[in-house]
C-alpha positions in Angstrom: 4.2 38.8 21.2 2.9 36.0 23.5 -0.6 37.3 23.2 -0.2 37.3 19.4 1.0 33.7 19.4 -2.1 32.6 21.4 -4.4 34.5 19.1 -2.8 32.7 16.1 -3.2 29.4 17.8 -6.9 30.1 18.5 -7.5 31.1 14.9 -5.8 28.0 13.6 -7.9 25.8 16.0 -11.1 27.2 14.5 -10.2 26.4 10.9 -8.5 23.2 11.9 -11.7 22.0 13.7 -13.6 22.8 10.5 -11.2 20.7 8.4 -11.2 17.8 10.9 -15.0 17.9 11.1 -15.0 17.6 7.3 -12.8 14.5 7.4 -14.9 13.1 10.2 -18.1 13.7 8.3 -16.6 12.0 5.2 -15.9 8.8 7.2 -19.2 9.0 9.1 -21.0 9.1 5.7 -18.8 6.2 4.5 -19.9 4.1 7.5 -23.6 5.0 7.0 -23.4 4.2 3.3 -22.1 0.7 4.1 -24.6 -1.0 6.5 -23.5 -4.5 5.5 -22.0 -6.3 8.5 -18.7 -7.3 6.9 -15.0 -6.4 6.9 -15.6 -3.3 4.9 -17.8 -1.8 7.7 -15.2 -2.8 10.3 -12.4 -1.0 8.4 -14.5 2.1 8.0 -15.4 2.1 11.7 -11.8 1.8 12.8 -10.7 4.6 10.4 -13.6 6.8 11.6 -12.6 6.3 15.2 -8.9 7.1 14.4 -9.6 10.4 12.5 -11.9 11.8 15.2 -9.9 10.7 18.2 -8.6 14.2 19.0 -11.9 16.1 19.0 -14.6 13.5 19.6 -13.4 11.0 22.2 -16.8 9.6 23.1 -17.7 9.0 19.4 -14.2 7.4 19.0 -14.9 5.0 21.8 -18.3 4.1 20.4 -16.9 3.4 16.9 -14.1 1.2 18.2 -16.5 -0.8 20.4 -18.8 -1.4 17.4 -15.9 -2.4 15.3 -14.7 -4.8 18.0 -18.1 -6.5 18.4 -18.7 -6.8 14.7 -15.1 -8.2 14.1 -15.7 -10.9 16.7 -19.1 -11.7 15.2 -17.7 -12.2 11.7 -14.3 -13.7 12.8 -12.2 -10.8 11.4 -9.0 -11.0 13.5 -7.2 -8.0 12.0 -10.2 -5.7 12.5 -10.6 -7.0 16.1 -6.9 -6.3 16.9 -7.1 -2.7 15.5 -10.2 -2.0 17.6 -8.6 -3.4 20.7 -5.4 -1.3 20.2 -7.5 1.8 19.5 -9.3 1.3 22.8 -6.0 0.8 24.5 -4.8 4.2 23.3 -8.2 5.7 24.2 -8.1 4.6 27.8 -4.4 5.5 28.1 -5.2 9.1 27.0 -7.7 9.3 29.9 -5.2 7.9 32.4 -7.3 4.7 32.9 -4.2 2.5 32.8 -5.6 -0.9 33.9 -8.1 -0.9 31.0 -5.4 0.4 28.6 -3.1 -2.6 29.6 -5.9 -5.1 29.2 -7.0 -4.0 25.7 -3.4 -3.5 24.5 -2.2 -6.9 25.7 -5.1 -8.6 23.9 -4.3 -6.6 20.7 -0.7 -7.6 20.9 -1.5 -11.3 21.1 -3.6 -11.1 18.0 -1.0 -9.1 16.0 1.7 -11.7 17.0 -0.6 -14.4 15.7 -1.0 -12.5 12.4 2.8 -11.9 12.3 2.1 -8.1 12.0 5.3 -6.7 13.5 4.5 -3.1 12.7 1.3 -3.1 14.8 3.1 -5.1 17.5 5.6 -2.3 17.8 2.6 0.1 18.3 1.4 -2.2 21.1 4.8 -2.2 22.8 4.9 1.6 22.6 1.5 2.0 24.3 2.4 -0.6 26.9 5.6 1.3 27.7 3.7 4.6 28.0 1.1 3.0 30.2 3.6 1.3 32.5 5.5 4.6 32.9 2.2 6.3 33.8 1.7 3.7 36.5 5.2 4.4 37.9 6.4 0.9 36.8 9.6 2.3 35.2 11.5 -0.9 35.0 8.7 -2.6 32.9 8.4 0.6 30.8 12.0 0.4 29.9 11.7 -3.3 29.1 8.7 -2.7 26.7 10.6 0.2 25.0 13.7 -1.9 24.4 11.6 -4.8 23.0 9.9 -2.3 20.7 13.2 -0.8 19.5 14.6 -4.2 18.7 11.4 -5.2 16.7 11.2 -1.8 15.0 14.8 -2.1 13.8 14.0 -5.3 12.0 11.1 -3.8 9.9 12.6 -1.1 9.8 10.4 1.7 11.0 11.9 5.2 11.5 8.7 6.5 12.9 8.5 4.0 15.8 12.3 4.2 16.4 11.8 7.9 17.0 8.7 7.5 19.2 10.3 4.7 21.3 13.5 6.8 21.8 11.2 9.6 22.9 9.4 7.3 25.4 12.8 6.1 26.8 13.6 9.8 27.3 10.3 10.3 29.2 11.0 7.3 31.4 14.6 8.5 32.1 13.1 11.9 33.2 10.9 10.0 35.7 14.0 8.1 37.0 16.0 11.3 37.4 18.4 10.2 34.7 18.4 13.6 32.9 21.6 13.1 30.9 20.3 9.8 29.4 17.0 11.5 28.8 18.6 14.2 26.7 20.6 11.5 24.7 17.4 9.7 23.9 15.5 12.8 22.8 18.5 14.0 20.6 18.8 10.6 19.0 15.0 10.6 18.3 15.2 14.1 16.9 18.1 13.1 14.6 16.1 10.1 13.3 12.9 12.2 12.7 14.7 15.0 10.9 16.5 12.4 8.7 13.2 11.3 7.2 11.3 14.6 7.6 9.0 13.1 10.2 7.3 16.3 11.6 5.2 14.3 14.1 8.4 12.7 15.5 10.1 16.1 15.7 7.1 17.4 17.7 7.3 14.6 20.2 11.1 15.1 20.7 10.8 18.9 21.1 8.0 18.4 23.6 10.2 15.9 25.5 13.1 18.4 25.6 10.7 21.0 26.9 9.5 18.7 29.7 13.2 17.9 30.5 14.0 21.7 30.9 10.8 22.2 33.0 11.8 19.4 35.4 15.3 21.0 35.8 13.8 24.5 36.4 14.9 25.9 33.1 11.5 27.5 32.5 12.4 30.1 29.8 14.2 27.4 27.7 11.3 25.0 28.3 8.8 27.7 27.1 10.8 28.1 23.9 10.6 24.3 23.2 6.8 24.3 24.0 6.3 27.2 21.5 8.2 25.2 18.9 5.9 22.2 19.7 2.8 24.5 19.2 4.0 25.5 15.8 4.6 21.9 14.8 1.2 20.8 16.1 -0.5 23.5 14.1 1.3 22.4 10.9 0.2 18.8 11.7 -3.5 19.8 12.3 -3.1 18.2 15.8 -5.8 19.8 18.1 -4.7 17.8 21.1 -1.1 18.8 20.6 -1.9 22.5 20.3 -4.1 22.3 23.4 -1.3 20.6 25.4 1.2 23.2 24.1 -1.1 26.0 25.4 -1.3 24.3 28.8 2.5 23.9 28.9 3.1 27.5 27.9 0.6 28.7 30.6 2.5 26.6 33.2 5.8 28.2 32.2 4.4 31.8 32.2 3.0 31.2 35.7 6.4 30.0 37.0 8.1 33.0 35.2 5.7 35.5 36.8 4.0 36.4 33.5 0.6 36.1 35.1 -1.5 37.9 32.4 -0.2 35.6 29.7 -0.6 32.6 32.1 -4.2 33.4 32.8 -5.0 33.9 29.1 -3.4 30.6 27.9 -4.7 28.6 30.9 -8.3 29.7 30.4 -8.2 28.8 26.7 -6.5 25.5 27.4 -9.2 24.7 30.0 -12.0 25.6 27.6 -10.4 23.3 24.9 -10.0 20.4 27.4 -13.6 20.6 28.5 -14.7 20.5 24.8 -12.5 17.5 24.2 -13.7 15.8 27.5 -10.0 15.5 28.5 -10.9 14.9 32.2 -7.4 13.6 33.0 -5.7 16.9 32.3 -8.3 19.4 33.4 -7.1 19.4 37.1 -3.6 20.3 35.9 -4.9 23.5 34.3 -6.9 24.2 37.4 -3.8 24.0 39.5 -2.0 26.5 37.3 -4.9 28.9 37.8 -4.9 28.3 41.5 -1.2 29.1 41.8 -1.5 32.2 39.6 -4.3 33.5 41.7 -2.4 32.8 44.9 0.7 34.6 43.6 -1.4 37.6 42.6 -3.1 37.8 46.1 -6.5 36.6 45.0 -7.0 33.9 47.7 -10.7 33.4 47.1 -10.2 32.5 43.4 -7.1 30.4 44.3 -9.3 28.5 46.8 -12.0 27.8 44.2 -9.7 26.4 41.6 -7.5 24.6 44.1 -10.6 23.0 45.6 -11.9 21.9 42.2 -8.5 20.3 41.4 -8.5 18.5 44.8 -12.0 17.0 44.3 -11.0 15.8 40.8 -7.8 14.2 42.2 -9.8 12.4 44.9 -12.3 11.2 42.3 -9.6 9.6 40.1 -7.2 8.7 42.9 -4.4 10.8 41.4 -2.0 11.2 44.4 0.2 13.9 42.8 -2.9 16.1 42.0 -4.1 15.7 45.6 -0.7 16.6 46.9 -0.3 19.8 44.8 -3.9 20.9 45.4 -3.5 20.4 49.2 -0.3 22.5 49.1 -2.1 25.4 47.3 -5.1 25.2 49.7 -2.9 25.2 52.8 -1.2 28.4 51.7 -4.5 30.0 50.6 -6.1 29.1 54.0 -3.2 31.0 55.8 -3.9 34.0 53.6 -7.6 33.8 54.5 -6.7 33.4 58.2 -8.4 30.0 58.4 -5.8 28.2 60.4 -7.9 25.1 61.0 -8.2 24.6 57.3 -4.6 25.4 56.8 -3.6 22.7 59.3 -5.9 20.1 57.7 -4.7 20.7 54.2 -1.0 20.9 55.3 -1.4 17.5 57.0 -3.0 16.2 53.8 -0.2 17.6 51.7 2.6 16.1 53.9 0.9 12.7 53.9 0.6 12.5 50.1 4.0 14.0 49.6 5.6 11.4 51.9 3.6 8.6 50.2 4.7 9.7 46.7 8.4 10.2 47.8 8.5 6.7 49.3 6.8 5.2 46.2 9.3 7.1 44.0 12.2 5.7 46.0 10.8 2.1 45.6 10.2 2.5 41.9 13.7 4.0 41.2 15.3 1.3 43.3 13.3 -1.4 41.4 14.3 0.0 38.1 18.0 0.2 39.1 17.8 -3.4 40.4 16.2 -4.5 37.1 19.0 -2.8 35.1 21.7 -4.3 37.3 20.2 -7.8 37.0 20.0 -7.3 33.2 23.6 -6.1 33.0 24.7 -9.0 35.2 23.0 -11.6 32.9 24.4 -9.8 29.8 27.9 -9.9 31.3 27.5 -13.7 32.0 26.3 -14.2 28.4 29.3 -12.3 27.0 31.8 -14.2 29.2 30.2 -17.5 28.1 30.3 -16.5 24.4 34.0 -15.5 24.8 34.8 -18.7 26.5 33.2 -20.7 23.7 35.1 -18.8 21.1 38.4 -19.6 22.9 37.5 -23.3 23.1 36.7 -23.4 19.4 40.0 -21.6 18.7 41.9 -24.1 20.8 40.1 -27.0 19.1 41.0 -25.6 15.7 44.7 -25.2 16.8 44.8 -28.7 18.1 43.3 -30.1 14.8 45.9 -28.2 12.8 48.6 -29.4 15.1 47.4 -33.0 14.7 47.3 -32.8 10.9 50.7 -31.3 10.9 52.0 -34.1 13.2 50.5 -36.8 10.9 52.1 -35.2 7.9 55.5 -35.0 9.6 55.1 -38.6 10.7 54.5 -39.7 7.1 57.5 -37.8 5.9 60.0 -38.4 8.7 59.1 -41.2 11.2 62.2 -40.3 13.3 60.7 -37.0 14.2 57.7 -38.6 16.0 59.4 -38.4 19.4 60.2 -34.7 19.0 56.6 -34.0 17.9 55.2 -35.9 20.9 57.3 -33.8 23.2 56.2 -30.6 21.5 52.5 -31.7 21.7 52.9 -32.3 25.5 54.5 -28.9 25.9 51.6 -27.3 24.0 49.1 -29.1 26.2 50.7 -27.8 29.3 50.8 -24.3 27.9 47.1 -24.6 26.9 46.2 -25.8 30.4 48.1 -22.9 32.0 46.4 -20.5 29.6 43.0 -22.0 30.5 43.6 -21.6 34.2 44.8 -18.0 33.7 41.7 -17.3 31.6 39.3 -18.8 34.3 41.1 -16.7 37.0 40.8 -13.6 34.9 37.1 -14.2 34.2 36.4 -14.7 37.9 38.2 -11.5 38.8 36.4 -9.6 36.1 33.0 -10.9 37.3 33.8 -10.0 40.9 34.9 -6.5 39.9 31.8 -5.9 37.8 29.5 -7.0 40.5 31.4 -5.0 43.2 31.1 -1.8 41.1 27.4 -2.5 40.4 26.7 -3.0 44.1 28.6 0.1 45.1 26.6 2.2 42.5 23.4 0.7 43.8 24.3 1.5 47.4 25.4 5.0 46.6 22.3 5.9 44.6 20.0 4.5 47.3 21.9 6.5 49.9 21.4 9.6 47.8 17.7 9.0 47.5 17.6 8.5 51.3 19.1 11.9 51.8 16.5 13.4 49.5 13.6 12.1 51.5 14.6 14.2 54.5 12.0 16.5 52.9 9.6 15.5 55.8 11.7 18.0 57.8 10.0 20.7 55.8 6.9 19.7 57.8 8.6 21.2 60.9 9.3 24.5 59.0 5.7 24.7 57.8 4.4 24.2 61.4 6.9 26.7 62.7 5.5 29.3 60.2 1.9 28.6 61.3 3.0 28.8 64.9 4.6 32.2 64.2 1.2 33.5 62.9 -0.5 32.1 66.0 2.0 33.8 68.2 1.4 37.1 66.5 -2.3 36.7 66.9 -1.8 35.7 70.6 0.0 38.9 71.3 -2.8 40.9 69.6 -5.5 39.2 71.7 -3.4 39.6 74.9 -3.1 43.4 74.4 -6.9 43.5 73.8 -7.5 41.6 77.1 -9.2 38.6 75.5 -7.8 36.1 77.9 -10.0 33.2 76.8 -8.8 33.6 73.2 -5.2 33.9 74.5 -5.7 30.5 76.4 -7.1 28.8 73.2 -4.3 30.2 71.1 -1.7 29.1 73.6 -3.1 25.6 73.6 -3.0 25.5 69.8 0.6 26.7 69.9 1.5 24.0 72.4 -0.1 21.4 70.1 1.9 22.7 67.1 5.1 22.5 69.1 4.2 18.9 70.0 3.7 18.1 66.3 7.0 19.7 65.4 8.8 17.4 67.9 6.8 14.4 66.7 7.4 14.9 63.0 11.1 15.8 63.5 11.6 12.5 65.2 9.7 10.7 62.4 11.8 12.4 59.8 15.0 11.3 61.6 13.7 7.7 61.8 12.9 7.7 58.0 16.4 8.9 57.1 18.0 6.4 59.5 16.0 3.6 58.0 16.8 4.6 54.4 20.5 5.0 55.1 20.5 1.6 56.7 18.8 0.1 53.6 21.2 1.9 51.2 24.4 0.8 53.0 26.4 -1.5 50.6 26.3 -5.1 51.7 29.7 -6.4 53.0 28.5 -10.1 53.0 29.3 -10.1 56.7 27.2 -12.7 58.5 26.1 -12.1 62.1 24.0 -14.0 64.5 20.4 -13.0 63.7 17.0 -13.7 65.3 15.3 -15.4 62.3 11.9 -15.2 63.9 12.1 -11.4 64.2 13.5 -11.0 60.7 10.7 -13.2 59.2 8.0 -11.3 61.1 9.3 -7.9 60.2 9.4 -8.6 56.5 6.0 -10.3 56.6 4.6 -7.1 58.0 6.4 -5.0 55.4 5.0 -7.1 52.5 1.5 -7.1 53.9 1.5 -3.3 54.3 2.7 -3.0 50.7 -0.2 -5.3 49.6 -2.7 -3.2 51.7 -1.5 0.0 50.1 -2.2 -1.4 46.6 -5.5 -3.2 47.6 -6.9 -1.6 50.8 -10.0 -3.8 50.8 -8.2 -7.1 50.4 -7.8 -9.1 53.6 -5.5 -12.1 54.2 -5.3 -14.3 57.3 -1.7 -14.3 58.4 -0.6 -17.4 60.5 2.7 -17.0 62.4 4.0 -20.2 63.8 7.5 -19.4 65.1 9.3 -21.9 67.3 10.2 -20.4 70.7 13.8 -20.4 71.7 15.2 -20.6 68.2 19.0 -20.3 68.1 20.4 -17.3 66.4 21.4 -18.0 62.8 24.6 -16.6 61.1 23.4 -14.8 58.0 23.4 -11.5 56.1 20.1 -9.9 57.2 19.6 -7.6 54.1 20.1 -10.6 51.7 17.8 -12.9 53.6 15.3 -10.0 53.9 15.1 -9.7 50.1 14.5 -13.4 49.8 11.7 -13.3 52.3 10.1 -10.2 50.7 10.1 -12.0 47.4 8.5 -15.2 48.8 5.8 -13.2 50.7 5.0 -11.1 47.7 4.6 -14.2 45.5 2.3 -15.8 48.2 0.1 -12.7 48.5 -0.1 -12.5 44.7 -1.2 -16.2 44.5 -4.0 -15.8 47.1 -5.1 -12.5 45.5 -5.5 -14.1 42.1 -7.4 -17.0 43.5 -9.7 -14.6 45.4 -10.4 -12.7 42.2 -11.3 -15.9 40.4 -13.2 -17.6 43.2 -17.0 -18.2 42.7 -17.6 -19.6 46.3 -16.5 -18.4 49.7 -12.7 -18.4 49.9 -10.5 -17.2 52.9 -7.0 -16.3 51.7 -4.3 -17.6 54.1 -0.5 -17.2 54.2 1.4 -19.1 56.9 5.0 -18.6 58.0 6.7 -21.1 60.4 10.1 -21.9 61.7 11.6 -25.0 63.2 15.1 -26.1 64.5 16.0 -29.7 63.5 19.3 -31.6 63.3 21.7 -28.7 63.3 19.7 -26.6 60.9 16.8 -24.1 60.9 13.8 -24.6 58.6 11.6 -21.7 57.5 8.4 -22.4 55.5 6.1 -20.0 53.6 2.8 -21.6 52.7 -0.3 -20.2 50.9 -3.6 -21.6 49.8 -3.5 -19.7 46.5 -3.8 -20.9 42.9 -0.8 -23.2 42.9 0.7 -24.4 39.6 1.1 -27.7 37.6 4.1 -29.9 38.1 5.6 -29.1 34.7 5.5 -25.4 35.5 6.8 -25.7 39.0 10.0 -27.4 37.6 11.0 -24.1 35.9 10.5 -21.6 38.8 14.2 -21.2 39.5 15.1 -20.6 35.9 16.2 -16.9 35.2 13.5 -14.8 33.5 10.8 -17.5 33.9 7.5 -16.1 35.4 3.9 -17.1 35.6 2.7 -13.6 36.0 1.1 -11.6 33.0 3.4 -9.3 31.0 4.3 -6.2 32.9 3.9 -7.8 36.4 7.1 -9.7 36.9 10.7 -10.0 35.6 11.3 -13.7 36.4 14.4 -13.0 38.4 13.1 -13.1 42.0 13.3 -16.8 42.7 16.5 -17.3 40.6 18.3 -14.6 42.7 16.8 -15.9 45.9 18.0 -19.5 45.1 21.6 -18.1 44.6 21.4 -16.2 47.9 20.3 -19.2 49.9 22.4 -21.9 48.3 25.6 -20.1 47.2 25.6 -17.3 49.7 24.5 -19.2 52.9 25.1 -22.9 52.2 21.4 -23.7 52.6 18.7 -25.1 50.5 15.6 -23.7 48.8 12.8 -26.1 47.7 9.5 -25.5 46.0 6.3 -27.6 46.2 3.0 -26.6 44.6 -0.3 -28.2 43.8 -2.6 -26.7 41.2 -5.7 -25.3 42.8 -4.5 -26.0 46.3 -1.5 -23.8 47.1 2.3 -23.6 47.3 4.9 -24.2 50.0 8.5 -22.9 49.9 11.0 -24.4 52.3 14.3 -22.7 53.3 16.9 -24.6 55.3 19.9 -22.8 56.8 22.8 -24.5 58.7 23.7 -23.7 62.3 27.2 -25.1 61.7 29.4 -22.0 61.5 32.2 -23.7 59.5 29.7 -24.7 56.8 28.4 -21.1 56.6 31.9 -19.7 56.3 32.7 -22.1 53.5 29.6 -21.2 51.6 30.4 -17.5 52.1 33.7 -18.0 50.2 32.0 -19.8 47.4 29.1 -17.4 47.2 31.0 -14.1 47.5 29.3 -11.4 45.5 25.9 -13.0 45.5 23.2 -10.3 45.7 
């Protein structure tokens, strides 16, 4: 049955390619028949690029680029925006996310200028997909929610379906599987309501991916087969090819190796024809695993090696990790223990890196959602308060009018009315006080629950990254093989081989000890990070805290841009008295300030035309009963009118997708409300920025601030 399905798909692909070639030839002829350099040629080029995007990617790129250049030459804004958006989708399909972001953001600006909301929604969808591909899940969610809000005003059922599907994909990446299913089911309902087969196909594929992630492979395969049928009905070559790849993946995991080989080889052939270089390594990994499971280590080695080289060329860490795992197991089967050790070390390094990045991304997304919920809660409380005030004013006006009427009718009742009015005022004042106390209690409860949820989730993630302990197990397995070989050589009397194997066994035991301690340290650090804050202040060495977080921020920068160098100047006053503070809260403030400083010097270095040495300086001083901490950079700086707004929530100078605008706002609350200090900001455009934090050494002042700032995160 499975073989019959694959044969039907291949037959359909043959006739489908003929039909799409016919459409492509029609528009190619239309372009050639219209050589005039005007809007008509631009529109034909954009349409030609769109219809052949699935089976002729290079021709698609060339057509979009010609349309872009011609649009700019003749001043045709709509044609330019369509070409930019088409290139944004083209580079996203090839996993070239930076280029995709650049082209899509330019297209979005033009569509906003044209008040073209439908195409703006398309831009937001592509931006969300690209941000998710980069692992920036918080920004992906923000783009999707913006797109949903805009699509609902048009309205557009198609984009409402696709954006719900994209939210489902992002929820899968965050491990929020229940939410993911809700988004997919909602999108499926919308698509079926209007007969949108393309939307149904997206939702079905999303449900298949959700089942695959949860290990429900048979159910996932069923969804992928439904997706293949829908893709065939829609004449979507790319969709059929991806369905073949997904079915091959499920067959391999279910142990249906003959079907897996058949589907994988056909998917690989199709991807090579379509020049789909971003997904070819995924099929190679399926073949490598299938050959490994069927005890064909040489073939497994060949495909695993090809996938590894492809991953190293593109910098795809997950491909490098999975290929290294297959090659390590294959090397053991081929009795090449040196290669096994090398690939095992490579696998563990990339697995740890991806696990740590995933923890950071999930935490950032949760913090974004928490901050968003907090601001929304504040807005709701403010709106409710305004409604109560309006109601009170209306009641008072009615009371006054009634009083005047009664005074006109019966002057003698004025004293009684005055007494009643005073009593009502006292009641209103008491009601106002009770309302304020209730609002404060509600806000504290909401924030306490949010903080507890954040801490518990982070702690759960910390337990998950104990996976480095698997390194010990893998080394133990290799050591067992070496021990067996050592016994064999000893019985044969090869004492030199015995000595070499014994030395190698000793090295493995040393590695087991070393990585076991490392795993313990990782877990201890993550549990410490995840522990819910109790707002308890304790005497802290501010110099050590500042230096530690400076190193963390710089290491994060070097991971993103290994070739970028910054001169770090540490000017810490010796003998600085301990400061009573909450180390995790102040640590978050410092990380935010350092990250902003590194971003500023990095942007200035990218724009510099002459020699420029990036510098970030951190200094501490004790003066008049308080401690001063300065963070100074020689980056871009900003104008005075912009610097005035830096502490406003959601205000940011970074491009869309690179900042939420909450960092300095939350940092200001932590320093001023949470610690009784001050946070000031001084910047000169083109010269740099200096941020000054002052914290009191007076313990009474600190305790007073703690009461006022309870709940600040």
